[in-house]
BADO-706691 format. One record per residue (C-alpha): x, y, z; residue in one letter. Coordinates in Angstrom, 3 decimals, always signed. Example, Ala and Ser with C-alpha at 12.3 -4.5 7.8 and 13.67 -1.06 7.14 Angstrom:
X/Y/Z/milo
+12.300/-4.500/+7.800/a
+13.670/-1.060/+7.140/s
//
This chain:
X/Y/Z/milo
+4.144/-13.263/-21.454/m
+1.922/-15.144/-19.027/t
+0.633/-13.828/-15.726/a
+2.794/-16.341/-13.852/s
+5.922/-15.107/-15.608/n
+5.087/-11.546/-14.721/w
+4.473/-12.609/-11.140/f
+7.867/-14.249/-10.957/n
+9.566/-11.196/-12.450/l
+8.027/-8.681/-10.015/h
+8.527/-11.035/-7.085/d
+12.159/-11.600/-8.023/f
+12.930/-7.884/-8.368/i
+11.363/-7.079/-4.989/d
+13.229/-9.872/-3.217/r
+16.564/-8.951/-4.800/v
+15.996/-5.247/-4.143/g
+15.245/-5.838/-0.473/a
+18.233/-8.161/-0.138/s
+20.547/-5.556/-1.668/l
+19.133/-2.902/+0.652/g
+19.735/-5.154/+3.634/g
+23.323/-5.667/+2.497/l
+24.063/-2.007/+1.792/v
+22.583/-0.843/+5.101/y
+23.678/-3.806/+7.215/r
+25.381/-1.436/+9.674/n
+22.405/+0.949/+9.833/s
+19.424/-1.321/+10.355/r
+16.086/+0.306/+10.986/l
+15.296/+0.911/+14.667/f
+18.649/-0.529/+15.735/s
+19.537/+2.478/+17.917/k
+16.357/+2.792/+19.938/s
+12.819/+1.443/+19.979/m
+11.673/+3.936/+22.579/e
+8.802/+5.934/+21.132/s
+5.310/+7.179/+21.669/v
+2.731/+5.418/+19.516/s
+1.914/+6.725/+16.056/l
-1.722/+6.962/+17.139/r
-0.827/+9.257/+20.042/e
+1.586/+11.335/+17.985/a
-0.844/+11.819/+15.096/a
-3.719/+12.744/+17.353/a
-1.840/+15.507/+19.181/f
+0.678/+16.956/+16.732/t
+0.120/+20.461/+15.326/e
+2.023/+22.197/+12.536/a
+2.601/+25.771/+11.470/e
+2.802/+26.724/+7.796/v
+3.458/+29.953/+5.932/g
+2.021/+31.382/+2.735/d
+1.561/+30.063/-0.797/f
+4.293/+31.985/-2.581/t
+5.083/+29.765/-5.584/p
+8.463/+28.492/-6.675/g
+10.138/+28.465/-3.270/t
+10.512/+25.995/-0.431/w
+8.722/+26.998/+2.758/h
+9.904/+25.487/+6.034/k
+7.242/+24.010/+8.286/a
+7.589/+22.710/+11.821/s
+5.348/+20.590/+13.988/a
+5.318/+19.829/+17.687/n
+3.659/+16.938/+19.454/g
+4.181/+13.912/+21.709/p
+7.095/+12.652/+19.563/a
+8.866/+16.011/+19.821/g
+9.642/+18.914/+17.492/l
+10.246/+17.999/+13.838/f
+10.696/+19.983/+10.657/e
+9.505/+19.488/+7.105/g
+8.933/+21.772/+4.148/a
+6.565/+22.399/+1.263/y
+6.938/+23.699/-2.261/l
+4.123/+25.526/-4.014/v
+5.015/+24.195/-7.447/y
+2.026/+25.725/-9.227/r
-0.280/+28.441/-7.926/w
-3.291/+29.376/-10.042/l
-5.062/+31.277/-7.291/g
-6.966/+30.628/-4.052/p
-10.216/+30.044/-5.953/e
-8.838/+26.870/-7.637/f
-8.823/+23.311/-6.265/p
-5.521/+22.183/-4.733/a
-3.614/+18.914/-4.733/l
-1.146/+18.190/-1.920/i
+1.397/+15.457/-2.692/y
+3.785/+13.610/-0.360/i
+6.752/+11.712/-1.813/h
+7.964/+8.203/-1.089/g
+10.424/+6.977/+1.523/s
+14.020/+7.989/+0.855/g
+13.237/+10.046/-2.261/e
+14.964/+13.316/-3.198/q
+12.051/+15.772/-3.148/p
+14.301/+18.840/-3.247/y
+15.992/+17.782/-6.485/s
+14.215/+18.157/-9.819/f
+17.085/+16.935/-11.996/s
+16.169/+14.286/-14.544/r
+18.235/+11.689/-12.666/f
+16.760/+12.368/-9.220/s
+14.467/+9.967/-7.403/d
+11.523/+12.361/-7.247/n
+8.083/+10.901/-7.938/s
+6.449/+14.348/-7.877/f
+8.642/+15.468/-10.774/r
+7.792/+12.338/-12.766/k
+4.036/+12.562/-12.159/v
+3.297/+16.289/-12.241/f
+5.911/+18.196/-14.230/t
+4.977/+16.516/-17.498/g
+1.558/+15.742/-18.894/d
-0.661/+16.421/-15.862/f
-3.992/+17.722/-17.151/k
-5.766/+19.404/-14.273/a
-6.311/+23.035/-13.356/d
-5.304/+22.671/-9.732/v
-2.760/+24.262/-7.437/n
+0.091/+21.791/-6.862/l
+1.897/+21.574/-3.523/i
+4.704/+19.122/-2.682/l
+5.505/+18.303/+0.942/i
+9.014/+17.153/+1.879/a
+9.029/+14.931/+4.959/a
+11.601/+15.223/+7.732/s
+15.064/+13.678/+7.127/f
+14.863/+14.009/+3.330/h
+17.162/+17.007/+2.958/e
+20.310/+15.007/+2.162/t
+21.111/+11.410/+1.166/s
+19.210/+8.169/+1.529/q
+22.007/+6.916/+3.760/g
+21.418/+9.763/+6.197/e
+17.691/+9.077/+6.065/y
+18.242/+5.416/+6.943/i
+20.492/+6.457/+9.833/k
+17.741/+8.735/+11.189/a
+15.374/+5.770/+11.153/l
+17.665/+3.949/+13.525/g
+15.330/+5.529/+16.078/y
+11.687/+4.452/+16.065/l
+10.624/+7.813/+17.491/n
+12.056/+9.547/+14.420/n
+9.867/+7.431/+12.147/y
+6.787/+8.125/+14.253/v
+7.600/+11.828/+14.470/g
+8.225/+12.078/+10.719/m
+4.842/+10.569/+9.829/l
+2.922/+12.555/+12.443/a
+4.639/+15.796/+11.457/t
+3.935/+15.317/+7.770/t
+0.276/+14.550/+8.453/a
+0.073/+17.698/+10.585/a
+1.596/+19.763/+7.763/i
-1.019/+18.329/+5.388/v
-3.704/+19.368/+7.839/d
-2.365/+22.897/+8.303/a
-2.066/+23.425/+4.545/l
-5.527/+22.014/+3.844/a
-7.128/+24.158/+6.534/e
-5.413/+27.278/+5.160/k
-6.383/+26.436/+1.571/l
-10.031/+26.010/+2.514/k
-10.004/+29.169/+4.610/r
-8.656/+31.139/+1.643/e
-11.373/+29.858/-0.684/g
-10.224/+26.636/-2.333/s
-13.347/+24.690/-3.389/p
-11.657/+21.271/-3.112/s
-8.451/+19.955/-1.588/v
-7.010/+16.563/-2.476/y
-4.083/+14.703/-0.963/v
-2.075/+12.027/-2.762/a
+1.080/+10.240/-1.722/g
+3.281/+7.335/-2.698/f
+4.582/+4.824/-0.152/s
+5.555/+7.005/+2.843/l
+3.246/+9.648/+1.382/g
+0.406/+7.149/+1.218/g
+0.829/+6.266/+4.890/w
+0.654/+9.999/+5.649/v
-2.545/+10.428/+3.616/a
-4.168/+7.542/+5.464/n
-2.916/+8.858/+8.794/l
-4.540/+12.216/+8.100/h
-7.807/+10.516/+7.187/r
-7.698/+8.520/+10.435/a
-6.844/+11.313/+12.875/f
-7.853/+14.592/+11.233/y
-10.362/+13.774/+8.501/g
-11.328/+17.365/+7.751/e
-10.611/+19.830/+4.909/n
-9.575/+17.035/+2.507/i
-12.169/+16.116/-0.104/d
-10.442/+13.045/-1.525/r
-7.557/+10.890/-0.356/y
-5.393/+9.047/-2.902/i
-2.937/+6.747/-1.095/p
-0.583/+4.867/-3.433/i
+1.196/+1.720/-2.258/c
+0.281/+2.161/+1.417/a
-2.174/+1.019/+4.043/g
-2.664/+1.215/+7.792/t
-0.319/-1.482/+9.107/r
+3.242/-0.157/+8.857/p
+4.392/-2.901/+11.205/s
+3.718/-5.520/+8.521/a
+6.212/-3.846/+6.178/v
+9.004/-3.870/+8.758/f
+8.299/-7.248/+10.328/l
+6.632/-9.518/+7.752/e
+7.502/-8.354/+4.226/s
+10.778/-8.585/+2.316/e
+11.599/-5.180/+3.807/y
+12.234/-6.919/+7.131/r
+15.742/-7.507/+5.762/k
+16.433/-3.856/+6.558/l
+14.916/-4.058/+10.054/t
+17.050/-4.724/+13.111/s
+16.885/-8.148/+14.703/e
+15.946/-6.585/+18.041/a
+12.918/-4.952/+16.441/a
+11.833/-8.142/+14.676/r
+11.792/-9.894/+18.033/k
+9.089/-7.530/+19.351/k
+6.229/-7.756/+16.848/p
+3.483/-6.924/+19.342/e
+5.298/-3.770/+20.417/l
+5.583/-2.621/+16.824/f
+1.945/-3.309/+16.050/r
+0.970/-1.319/+19.122/e
+3.282/+1.566/+18.218/k
+2.615/+1.815/+14.478/l
-0.702/+0.376/+13.288/d
-3.885/+2.448/+13.011/f
-6.409/+0.392/+11.049/e
-9.256/+0.790/+13.547/e
-8.950/+4.580/+13.518/d
-8.861/+4.623/+9.724/f
-11.918/+2.365/+9.453/r
-13.798/+4.542/+11.944/a
-13.917/+7.282/+9.298/n
-16.995/+6.260/+7.285/r
-16.708/+8.951/+4.628/a
-16.621/+7.749/+1.016/d
-13.505/+9.726/+0.130/n
-10.555/+7.317/-0.232/c
-9.309/+5.961/-3.578/y
-6.256/+3.729/-3.064/p
-3.867/+2.487/-5.752/l
-2.049/-0.747/-4.918/m
+0.408/-3.131/-6.615/f
-0.689/-6.751/-6.921/r
+2.754/-8.357/-6.667/f
+4.255/-5.988/-4.098/d
+6.465/-7.874/-1.638/r
+7.075/-4.857/+0.608/l
+3.632/-3.274/+0.985/t
+1.777/-6.533/+0.582/e
-1.873/-6.667/-0.444/l
-2.791/-9.367/+2.066/d
-1.566/-7.187/+4.930/s
-3.007/-3.834/+3.849/q
-6.245/-4.556/+1.966/m
-8.434/-5.230/+5.041/p
-8.385/-1.499/+5.818/a
-9.889/-0.793/+2.398/y
-12.941/-3.044/+2.666/r
-15.841/-1.478/+0.783/g
-13.628/+1.023/-1.036/m
-12.880/+1.222/-4.749/k
-9.252/+0.100/-4.920/v
-7.293/+0.345/-8.177/k
-4.768/-2.515/-8.477/i
-2.044/-2.587/-11.104/i
-0.040/-5.652/-12.094/e
+3.273/-4.552/-10.593/k
+5.635/-5.246/-7.730/g
+7.010/-2.612/-5.388/h
+10.058/-1.615/-7.415/f
+8.411/-1.985/-10.826/t
+5.318/-0.209/-9.525/g
+7.216/+2.840/-8.330/q
+8.351/+3.368/-11.920/q
+4.746/+3.352/-13.188/a
+4.322/+7.081/-12.689/t
+2.141/+7.347/-15.770/g
-0.379/+5.094/-14.046/e
-0.072/+7.207/-10.882/f
-0.914/+10.255/-12.981/r
-3.860/+8.561/-14.674/e
-5.283/+7.388/-11.363/h
-4.919/+10.778/-9.666/i
-6.472/+12.603/-12.621/q
-9.331/+10.120/-12.679/s
-10.089/+10.536/-8.974/v
-10.029/+14.324/-8.930/i
-11.767/+14.379/-12.314/g
-14.855/+12.808/-10.785/q
-15.312/+16.067/-8.932/e
-13.703/+18.656/-11.195/s
-15.119/+17.486/-14.506/g
-11.894/+16.093/-15.975/l
-12.201/+13.046/-18.163/q
-10.079/+10.068/-17.185/g
-10.124/+6.272/-17.276/s
-10.326/+4.541/-13.945/h
//
């Protein structure tokens, strides 16, 4: 099959998927209830979280307070080898079911890490706010822009609190990886915290969330009122300058070439000078490529831990 045929296939699936989403959630468009919100830059810079211990096999609630308000998330210590081991913190994608590990659940952590993941690291999964129930309820919560901002800022603050605690208790290296929503969170942490994480691995994300909601195929899920205020959304959501201000060589993105939701043209400028892995997928076909997620993550952390992996 030629490259052009593959391009058409991935493009077609993304466009159809976004159109179906727009149809299903036509009465619950994103940001249709309220666009009042603090900026993501302000929320991320001044949000602090509290976390508990690292007891494995149980969900720990975590709350964070900041300019966007008080929000709750949670984290699961899926594997605990001991405080002296490296740790990997993972954040799931938008609308996933992080609390469900059934074989039919939409849970990228389960697909990447519960199978053939070859690394002696502690594994911690963070569940973002509004992911306790159904995707429909999640979409309803995102009728309010402030909920989206608060969710991202809270999750980044939980990452920071966990990483700080891990380092304090003796972990030699802490990594953070995330898909889609989780990738935005990883990049947000790098932009506004930038400490206690040795390597960032954002997958299918960047630093311009506004482009997803206003310019990509995903705009079909965004309210008309929001689409009419592009400058407001860029001001509220984008953080490329803050991300670029961190000069550390510690970010290893994975992107999808034919993605029509998190588009390369919109997000790649933030990654200038970085080693970006690009796979020949679209958004929906790419999110099924969890074996390639696993390979990329193992390769990145292997550069430090001694694992062998192809990159």
